[in-house]
KELO-937433 format. One record per residue (C-alpha): residue in one letter; x, y, z. Coordinates in pm, 1 decimal, m for minus. Each point is the difference from the previous one (the first is absolute). Example, Ala and Ser with C-alpha at 12.3 -4.5 7.8 and 13.67 -1.06 7.14 Angstrom:
gunu X Y Z
A 1230.0 m450.0 780.0
S 137.0 344.0 m66.0
//
This chain:
gunu X Y Z
M m4824.1 m529.0 1145.3
I 243.8 m60.7 m283.9
L 283.6 m242.0 77.9
V 302.9 m19.5 m231.6
N 355.5 m125.6 17.8
T 130.0 286.2 m216.7
D 107.4 337.8 136.9
Y m251.3 186.9 m217.4
I m358.8 m15.4 m123.2
T m40.8 104.6 m362.0
G m181.3 332.7 m36.2
K 12.6 84.6 370.7
K 215.9 247.2 189.2
L 75.2 m143.4 343.3
E 61.9 153.9 339.0
M 191.8 m237.1 227.7
L m163.2 m44.9 340.0
G 228.4 m257.6 158.2
L 55.1 m368.2 56.2
A m300.4 m228.2 24.0
K 56.6 m349.9 135.1
G m192.9 m297.8 121.1
S 113.3 m330.6 142.5
T m119.8 m323.2 151.4
I 142.7 m318.7 141.8
Q m184.0 m314.3 m104.0
S 29.8 m365.8 93.1
K m183.5 m322.5 m69.1
H m138.7 m218.4 275.4
L 207.2 m294.6 116.9
G m191.2 m257.5 m206.4
K 66.4 185.5 m325.8
D 361.5 60.3 102.8
I 56.7 m373.7 52.4
T m166.6 m102.0 m327.6
Q 200.3 259.8 m191.0
G 316.0 m133.8 165.9
F m76.2 m345.1 m139.7
K m60.6 155.4 m342.2
T 361.0 123.9 m4.5
L 112.4 m365.4 1.0
V m163.9 m73.5 m335.8
G 12.7 345.5 m156.3
G m265.9 213.0 m160.5
E m188.3 317.3 77.3
L m68.1 75.7 365.1
K m355.2 121.8 m56.0
A m74.9 81.9 364.2
Y 304.0 227.2 17.8
N m82.6 153.4 m336.8
E m349.0 83.7 129.8
M 152.6 139.1 321.0
M 233.6 231.5 m194.4
N m278.1 117.5 m234.9
E m214.1 84.0 302.2
A 292.4 175.9 168.1
R 68.9 214.9 m308.8
A m367.8 96.6 m19.9
I m8.2 101.7 367.6
A 326.5 196.1 m28.0
T m129.2 179.1 m312.2
K m329.0 87.6 173.2
R 185.7 144.9 298.5
M 230.7 199.7 m227.6
V m302.9 147.7 m181.2
E m164.9 87.7 332.4
E 315.6 183.4 111.6
A 14.4 188.9 m331.6
E m366.4 100.1 33.0
V 75.2 153.8 341.0
L 264.3 214.0 m175.0
G m261.1 111.0 m256.5
A 156.6 m189.1 m290.7
D m157.7 m62.1 m338.0
A 254.8 m266.8 m91.5
I 304.3 m193.2 114.1
V 296.5 m15.5 m236.0
N 317.8 m207.6 m2.9
I m162.6 m283.8 196.2
R 226.7 m277.5 121.1
Y m51.4 m318.8 200.1
A 243.1 m179.1 228.0
S m33.1 m311.7 210.7
S 201.2 m183.3 258.4
A m38.1 m307.6 215.0
V m41.3 90.9 365.5
M m21.6 m359.0 124.1
Q m77.1 m347.8 m133.4
G m325.0 24.0 m195.7
A m48.3 375.6 48.3
A 88.5 284.9 m232.3
E m14.4 377.8 10.5
V m108.9 184.8 m312.1
I 39.1 375.3 m37.2
A m139.0 216.3 m278.1
Y 130.9 353.4 m38.5
G m6.8 287.6 m244.8
T m25.7 375.4 m31.3
A m339.3 153.9 71.2
V m78.8 277.0 m250.6
R m273.4 250.9 m70.3
F m99.8 119.0 m347.9
V 64.1 371.4 m48.3
G m115.3 45.7 m359.7
E 30.3 m123.7 m353.3
E 329.7 12.2 m187.7
//
């Protein structure tokens, strides 16, 4: 599966199949949440939250690819990511793009 954030793939003619999306909501356990809260007092990178968001993006991407595979896609173009806080210490990440099939060489 080819994943790109452009609306084309050089040398490929694309047939649009539809939207492919994947999402997840992730949180850290209370202990990590408390320690990261203390970290905000002194500043610096919140590594536990960074790890949480990296994991969330990976899960959302995997789910998007699985949805595209069900549509019979060869690739997903114009991929975007969005995130939002759903509560203290928890975030939703969504990955979405257009599932496409290759229909020949240009």
